[in-house]
Structure formats: structure tokens, C-alpha cells
N, CA, C and O atoms as CSV, one atom per row, in Angstrom:
chain,resi,resn,atom,element,x,y,z
A,1,MET,N,N,0.839,-1.184,0.000
A,1,MET,CA,C,0.000,0.000,0.000
A,1,MET,C,C,0.884,1.249,0.000
A,1,MET,O,O,1.876,1.314,0.727
A,2,ARG,N,N,0.526,2.219,-0.804
A,2,ARG,CA,C,1.291,3.450,-0.945
A,2,ARG,C,C,1.058,4.357,0.260
A,2,ARG,O,O,-0.063,4.485,0.752
A,3,SER,N,N,2.133,4.979,0.723
A,3,SER,CA,C,2.038,5.930,1.831
A,3,SER,C,C,1.434,7.236,1.344
A,3,SER,O,O,1.570,7.602,0.177
A,4,VAL,N,N,0.774,7.924,2.242
A,4,VAL,CA,C,0.212,9.239,1.954
A,4,VAL,C,C,1.340,10.260,2.076
A,4,VAL,O,O,2.116,10.232,3.032
A,5,THR,N,N,1.421,11.145,1.116
A,5,THR,CA,C,2.443,12.190,1.200
A,5,THR,C,C,1.966,13.286,2.151
A,5,THR,O,O,0.779,13.383,2.463
A,6,GLU,N,N,2.901,14.098,2.601
A,6,GLU,CA,C,2.541,15.195,3.495
A,6,GLU,C,C,1.593,16.176,2.795
A,6,GLU,O,O,0.662,16.697,3.409
A,7,GLU,N,N,1.838,16.416,1.521
A,7,GLU,CA,C,0.963,17.319,0.752
A,7,GLU,C,C,-0.460,16.749,0.661
A,7,GLU,O,O,-1.433,17.487,0.810
A,8,GLU,N,N,-0.578,15.454,0.418
A,8,GLU,CA,C,-1.897,14.810,0.360
A,8,GLU,C,C,-2.607,14.907,1.707
A,8,GLU,O,O,-3.814,15.142,1.770
A,9,PHE,N,N,-1.848,14.725,2.775
A,9,PHE,CA,C,-2.435,14.819,4.111
A,9,PHE,C,C,-2.965,16.232,4.364
A,9,PHE,O,O,-4.065,16.403,4.890
A,10,LYS,N,N,-2.174,17.244,3.986
A,10,LYS,CA,C,-2.606,18.631,4.161
A,10,LYS,C,C,-3.862,18.921,3.337
A,10,LYS,O,O,-4.775,19.602,3.803
A,11,GLU,N,N,-3.898,18.403,2.119
A,11,GLU,CA,C,-5.084,18.579,1.276
A,11,GLU,C,C,-6.305,17.920,1.903
A,11,GLU,O,O,-7.404,18.472,1.872
A,12,TRP,N,N,-6.103,16.731,2.476
A,12,TRP,CA,C,-7.195,16.017,3.141
A,12,TRP,C,C,-7.742,16.836,4.301
A,12,TRP,O,O,-8.957,16.924,4.481
A,13,LEU,N,N,-6.844,17.442,5.098
A,13,LEU,CA,C,-7.283,18.257,6.230
A,13,LEU,C,C,-8.128,19.453,5.781
A,13,LEU,O,O,-9.042,19.875,6.490
A,14,LEU,N,N,-7.821,19.986,4.616
A,14,LEU,CA,C,-8.522,21.163,4.107
A,14,LEU,C,C,-9.781,20.822,3.312
A,14,LEU,O,O,-10.554,21.714,2.964
A,15,HIS,N,N,-9.987,19.559,3.029
A,15,HIS,CA,C,-11.143,19.149,2.230
A,15,HIS,C,C,-12.440,19.422,3.002
A,15,HIS,O,O,-12.497,19.192,4.210
A,16,PRO,N,N,-13.473,19.906,2.319
A,16,PRO,CA,C,-14.744,20.206,2.997
A,16,PRO,C,C,-15.349,19.005,3.729
A,16,PRO,O,O,-15.922,19.165,4.806
A,17,ALA,N,N,-15.228,17.815,3.160
A,17,ALA,CA,C,-15.776,16.633,3.829
A,17,ALA,C,C,-15.026,16.345,5.129
A,17,ALA,O,O,-15.633,15.991,6.140
A,18,THR,N,N,-13.714,16.500,5.095
A,18,THR,CA,C,-12.909,16.291,6.304
A,18,THR,C,C,-13.293,17.301,7.373
A,18,THR,O,O,-13.422,16.955,8.547
A,19,LYS,N,N,-13.475,18.550,6.964
A,19,LYS,CA,C,-13.866,19.586,7.916
A,19,LYS,C,C,-15.219,19.270,8.544
A,19,LYS,O,O,-15.419,19.500,9.737
A,20,GLU,N,N,-16.144,18.746,7.754
A,20,GLU,CA,C,-17.459,18.363,8.283
A,20,GLU,C,C,-17.337,17.218,9.289
A,20,GLU,O,O,-17.961,17.237,10.350
A,21,VAL,N,N,-16.525,16.226,8.938
A,21,VAL,CA,C,-16.329,15.089,9.850
A,21,VAL,C,C,-15.684,15.562,11.146
A,21,VAL,O,O,-16.102,15.149,12.228
A,22,MET,N,N,-14.675,16.422,11.054
A,22,MET,CA,C,-14.008,16.939,12.249
A,22,MET,C,C,-14.978,17.732,13.127
A,22,MET,O,O,-14.943,17.621,14.352
A,23,ALA,N,N,-15.835,18.524,12.506
A,23,ALA,CA,C,-16.833,19.287,13.266
A,23,ALA,C,C,-17.813,18.341,13.953
A,23,ALA,O,O,-18.203,18.576,15.097
A,24,LEU,N,N,-18.211,17.280,13.266
A,24,LEU,CA,C,-19.110,16.301,13.860
A,24,LEU,C,C,-18.448,15.607,15.049
A,24,LEU,O,O,-19.071,15.437,16.097
A,25,LEU,N,N,-17.190,15.207,14.886
A,25,LEU,CA,C,-16.475,14.550,15.983
A,25,LEU,C,C,-16.347,15.488,17.186
A,25,LEU,O,O,-16.512,15.062,18.329
A,26,GLU,N,N,-16.057,16.744,16.929
A,26,GLU,CA,C,-15.949,17.722,18.015
A,26,GLU,C,C,-17.286,17.864,18.737
A,26,GLU,O,O,-17.329,17.927,19.965
A,27,HIS,N,N,-18.371,17.914,17.974
A,27,HIS,CA,C,-19.704,18.026,18.570
A,27,HIS,C,C,-20.027,16.795,19.418
A,27,HIS,O,O,-20.504,16.921,20.546
A,28,LYS,N,N,-19.768,15.620,18.877
A,28,LYS,CA,C,-20.043,14.373,19.607
A,28,LYS,C,C,-19.201,14.269,20.877
A,28,LYS,O,O,-19.681,13.814,21.915
A,29,ARG,N,N,-17.956,14.691,20.784
A,29,ARG,CA,C,-17.063,14.647,21.949
A,29,ARG,C,C,-17.571,15.581,23.047
A,29,ARG,O,O,-17.600,15.213,24.222
A,30,GLU,N,N,-17.966,16.776,22.658
A,30,GLU,CA,C,-18.494,17.736,23.622
A,30,GLU,C,C,-19.816,17.243,24.210
A,30,GLU,O,O,-20.087,17.441,25.394
A,31,GLU,N,N,-20.622,16.613,23.391
A,31,GLU,CA,C,-21.890,16.057,23.857
A,31,GLU,C,C,-21.650,14.985,24.933
A,31,GLU,O,O,-22.348,14.954,25.946
A,32,LEU,N,N,-20.666,14.113,24.709
A,32,LEU,CA,C,-20.312,13.105,25.717
A,32,LEU,C,C,-19.862,13.761,27.018
A,32,LEU,O,O,-20.230,13.316,28.105
A,33,ARG,N,N,-19.067,14.819,26.904
A,33,ARG,CA,C,-18.595,15.534,28.099
A,33,ARG,C,C,-19.758,16.111,28.886
A,33,ARG,O,O,-19.807,16.003,30.111
A,34,ARG,N,N,-20.702,16.729,28.168
A,34,ARG,CA,C,-21.869,17.318,28.845
A,34,ARG,C,C,-22.705,16.242,29.519
A,34,ARG,O,O,-23.189,16.434,30.635
A,35,MET,N,N,-22.875,15.110,28.844
A,35,MET,CA,C,-23.637,14.011,29.424
A,35,MET,C,C,-22.939,13.472,30.674
A,35,MET,O,O,-23.590,13.174,31.675
A,36,TRP,N,N,-21.623,13.351,30.608
A,36,TRP,CA,C,-20.858,12.867,31.755
A,36,TRP,C,C,-21.007,13.830,32.933
A,36,TRP,O,O,-21.264,13.414,34.063
A,37,GLU,N,N,-20.839,15.136,32.645
A,37,GLU,CA,C,-20.984,16.143,33.697
A,37,GLU,C,C,-22.373,16.109,34.319
A,37,GLU,O,O,-22.530,16.382,35.509
A,38,GLY,N,N,-23.373,15.777,33.522
A,38,GLY,CA,C,-24.748,15.717,34.008
A,38,GLY,C,C,-25.095,14.421,34.706
A,38,GLY,O,O,-26.227,14.239,35.152
A,39,GLY,N,N,-24.130,13.517,34.806
A,39,GLY,CA,C,-24.357,12.262,35.519
A,39,GLY,C,C,-25.064,11.191,34.710
A,39,GLY,O,O,-25.559,10.216,35.275
A,40,SER,N,N,-25.119,11.353,33.409
A,40,SER,CA,C,-25.826,10.392,32.562
A,40,SER,C,C,-25.201,8.997,32.565
A,40,SER,O,O,-25.869,8.021,32.224
A,41,PHE,N,N,-23.955,8.896,32.937
A,41,PHE,CA,C,-23.277,7.605,32.898
A,41,PHE,C,C,-23.109,7.006,34.294
A,41,PHE,O,O,-22.260,6.143,34.515
A,42,THR,N,N,-23.926,7.473,35.221
A,42,THR,CA,C,-23.869,6.976,36.599
A,42,THR,C,C,-25.038,6.031,36.835
A,42,THR,O,O,-26.172,6.315,36.450
A,43,ASP,N,N,-24.745,4.905,37.474
A,43,ASP,CA,C,-25.764,3.900,37.774
A,43,ASP,C,C,-25.640,3.550,39.250
A,43,ASP,O,O,-24.606,3.797,39.870
A,44,TYR,N,N,-26.684,2.981,39.801
A,44,TYR,CA,C,-26.625,2.567,41.212
A,44,TYR,C,C,-25.583,1.482,41.440
A,44,TYR,O,O,-24.986,1.402,42.513
A,45,ALA,N,N,-25.369,0.657,40.438
A,45,ALA,CA,C,-24.366,-0.401,40.551
A,45,ALA,C,C,-23.020,0.164,40.077
A,45,ALA,O,O,-22.890,0.631,38.946
A,46,THR,N,N,-22.033,0.109,40.961
A,46,THR,CA,C,-20.722,0.685,40.616
A,46,THR,C,C,-20.075,-0.006,39.418
A,46,THR,O,O,-19.378,0.636,38.633
A,47,ASP,N,N,-20.305,-1.315,39.276
A,47,ASP,CA,C,-19.733,-2.031,38.129
A,47,ASP,C,C,-20.296,-1.492,36.819
A,47,ASP,O,O,-19.569,-1.308,35.843
A,48,THR,N,N,-21.591,-1.246,36.814
A,48,THR,CA,C,-22.235,-0.713,35.608
A,48,THR,C,C,-21.707,0.683,35.308
A,48,THR,O,O,-21.416,1.005,34.156
A,49,THR,N,N,-21.582,1.506,36.336
A,49,THR,CA,C,-21.045,2.862,36.154
A,49,THR,C,C,-19.642,2.794,35.563
A,49,THR,O,O,-19.322,3.529,34.629
A,50,ALA,N,N,-18.819,1.924,36.099
A,50,ALA,CA,C,-17.437,1.794,35.610
A,50,ALA,C,C,-17.417,1.364,34.148
A,50,ALA,O,O,-16.673,1.931,33.348
A,51,LEU,N,N,-18.220,0.376,33.794
A,51,LEU,CA,C,-18.235,-0.108,32.409
A,51,LEU,C,C,-18.742,0.949,31.439
A,51,LEU,O,O,-18.184,1.122,30.355
A,52,VAL,N,N,-19.788,1.649,31.822
A,52,VAL,CA,C,-20.336,2.702,30.958
A,52,VAL,C,C,-19.313,3.819,30.783
A,52,VAL,O,O,-19.124,4.324,29.677
A,53,ASN,N,N,-18.655,4.205,31.875
A,53,ASN,CA,C,-17.651,5.265,31.791
A,53,ASN,C,C,-16.450,4.854,30.950
A,53,ASN,O,O,-15.943,5.661,30.171
A,54,VAL,N,N,-15.991,3.626,31.090
A,54,VAL,CA,C,-14.855,3.147,30.305
A,54,VAL,C,C,-15.219,3.133,28.824
A,54,VAL,O,O,-14.419,3.541,27.983
A,55,GLY,N,N,-16.417,2.667,28.507
A,55,GLY,CA,C,-16.860,2.638,27.113
A,55,GLY,C,C,-16.914,4.026,26.506
A,55,GLY,O,O,-16.444,4.239,25.389
A,56,ASN,N,N,-17.486,4.971,27.237
A,56,ASN,CA,C,-17.599,6.328,26.718
A,56,ASN,C,C,-16.258,7.049,26.697
A,56,ASN,O,O,-16.022,7.891,25.830
A,57,LEU,N,N,-15.392,6.733,27.627
A,57,LEU,CA,C,-14.043,7.300,27.610
A,57,LEU,C,C,-13.304,6.833,26.360
A,57,LEU,O,O,-12.612,7.618,25.711
A,58,GLY,N,N,-13.451,5.557,26.026
A,58,GLY,CA,C,-12.833,5.028,24.810
A,58,GLY,C,C,-13.373,5.705,23.556
A,58,GLY,O,O,-12.619,6.011,22.631
A,59,THR,N,N,-14.665,5.935,23.532
A,59,THR,CA,C,-15.272,6.632,22.397
A,59,THR,C,C,-14.702,8.034,22.272
A,59,THR,O,O,-14.330,8.469,21.182
A,60,CYS,N,N,-14.635,8.740,23.397
A,60,CYS,CA,C,-14.118,10.107,23.420
A,60,CYS,C,C,-12.650,10.142,22.959
A,60,CYS,O,O,-12.252,11.034,22.210
A,61,LYS,N,N,-11.863,9.176,23.408
A,61,LYS,CA,C,-10.462,9.108,23.001
A,61,LYS,C,C,-10.333,8.789,21.516
A,61,LYS,O,O,-9.416,9.272,20.852
A,62,GLY,N,N,-11.251,7.977,20.995
A,62,GLY,CA,C,-11.251,7.684,19.564
A,62,GLY,C,C,-11.525,8.930,18.740
A,62,GLY,O,O,-10.876,9.170,17.721
A,63,TYR,N,N,-12.495,9.721,19.189
A,63,TYR,CA,C,-12.778,10.992,18.514
A,63,TYR,C,C,-11.533,11.873,18.536
A,63,TYR,O,O,-11.152,12.449,17.517
A,64,ALA,N,N,-10.907,11.972,19.698
A,64,ALA,CA,C,-9.725,12.825,19.849
A,64,ALA,C,C,-8.581,12.345,18.959
A,64,ALA,O,O,-7.868,13.157,18.369
A,65,PHE,N,N,-8.409,11.032,18.864
A,65,PHE,CA,C,-7.332,10.493,18.039
A,65,PHE,C,C,-7.456,10.982,16.599
A,65,PHE,O,O,-6.475,11.424,16.003
A,66,VAL,N,N,-8.656,10.903,16.047
A,66,VAL,CA,C,-8.867,11.334,14.662
A,66,VAL,C,C,-8.710,12.850,14.550
A,66,VAL,O,O,-8.075,13.341,13.616
A,67,MET,N,N,-9.282,13.589,15.492
A,67,MET,CA,C,-9.236,15.046,15.433
A,67,MET,C,C,-7.819,15.595,15.558
A,67,MET,O,O,-7.507,16.647,15.001
A,68,GLU,N,N,-6.970,14.890,16.281
A,68,GLU,CA,C,-5.615,15.375,16.553
A,68,GLU,C,C,-4.552,14.689,15.690
A,68,GLU,O,O,-3.357,14.879,15.912
A,69,LEU,N,N,-4.979,13.904,14.721
A,69,LEU,CA,C,-4.055,13.167,13.875
A,69,LEU,C,C,-3.130,14.119,13.116
A,69,LEU,O,O,-3.567,15.134,12.575
A,70,THR,N,N,-1.861,13.774,13.090
A,70,THR,CA,C,-0.868,14.568,12.365
A,70,THR,C,C,-0.211,13.697,11.296
A,70,THR,O,O,-0.321,12.471,11.319
A,71,TYR,N,N,0.457,14.341,10.380
A,71,TYR,CA,C,1.191,13.603,9.354
A,71,TYR,C,C,2.252,12.715,10.000
A,71,TYR,O,O,2.483,11.592,9.552
A,72,GLU,N,N,2.886,13.213,11.035
A,72,GLU,CA,C,3.921,12.449,11.738
A,72,GLU,C,C,3.333,11.163,12.324
A,72,GLU,O,O,4.009,10.135,12.363
A,73,ASP,N,N,2.082,11.216,12.779
A,73,ASP,CA,C,1.432,10.011,13.293
A,73,ASP,C,C,1.328,8.955,12.201
A,73,ASP,O,O,1.506,7.767,12.467
A,74,LEU,N,N,1.044,9.378,10.983
A,74,LEU,CA,C,0.967,8.429,9.869
A,74,LEU,C,C,2.314,7.800,9.580
A,74,LEU,O,O,2.400,6.613,9.266
A,75,GLU,N,N,3.369,8.600,9.688
A,75,GLU,CA,C,4.711,8.065,9.456
A,75,GLU,C,C,5.069,7.016,10.491
A,75,GLU,O,O,5.685,6.003,10.160
A,76,ILE,N,N,4.696,7.243,11.723
A,76,ILE,CA,C,4.981,6.276,12.805
A,76,ILE,C,C,4.205,4.980,12.539
A,76,ILE,O,O,4.755,3.886,12.666
A,77,GLU,N,N,2.915,5.111,12.167
A,77,GLU,CA,C,2.088,3.944,11.894
A,77,GLU,C,C,2.601,3.154,10.690
A,77,GLU,O,O,2.439,1.936,10.622
A,78,ASP,N,N,3.217,3.855,9.749
A,78,ASP,CA,C,3.720,3.228,8.531
A,78,ASP,C,C,5.093,2.572,8.768
A,78,ASP,O,O,5.639,1.922,7.877
A,79,GLY,N,N,5.636,2.753,9.972
A,79,GLY,CA,C,6.901,2.130,10.309
A,79,GLY,C,C,8.124,2.905,9.869
A,79,GLY,O,O,9.222,2.350,9.843
A,80,LYS,N,N,7.969,4.142,9.531
A,80,LYS,CA,C,9.123,4.964,9.093
A,80,LYS,C,C,9.863,5.523,10.270
A,80,LYS,O,O,10.854,6.232,10.096
């Protein structure tokens, strides 16, 4: 598989579809934060609370990973 060039990565970041996806991820991430602050992920059973929080934390981190992706991250993943 061919590696993405730095120029291609920059073009991707500026693409309107990418900007829309990034805005959606930012909105979803903020929505999770507001729900967490409001206690939406709290249950009477501590095990359930822990599992729900871990799941949503993973989702939030996944959003952040994509939003904060850099060209250098691609180089590391590609083994360079």
C-alpha cells in the first residue's frame, strides 16, 4: 500500500468533507462531556457505572485520536 504524502495529508485536512467530519467529531465529543458532567453515565451499581464510563471514555479518546491526527502520526504507523 502506498504511503500518503505530506501534501496529500494537508489537502485532506482542508477538504470540505474532512472539515465536516471533524466538526461532527468535536460536537459528539463535547456532547459526551456534557452528558458525563450531568451524571448520565452513573448507575446505582458501581460495576455498571465503571463499564459505561470506560466505554464512553474510549469513544471520546477515539474521537480525539482522529481530530488530533498529524502527518507524523501516519509516518509512525507506517513504520518509518
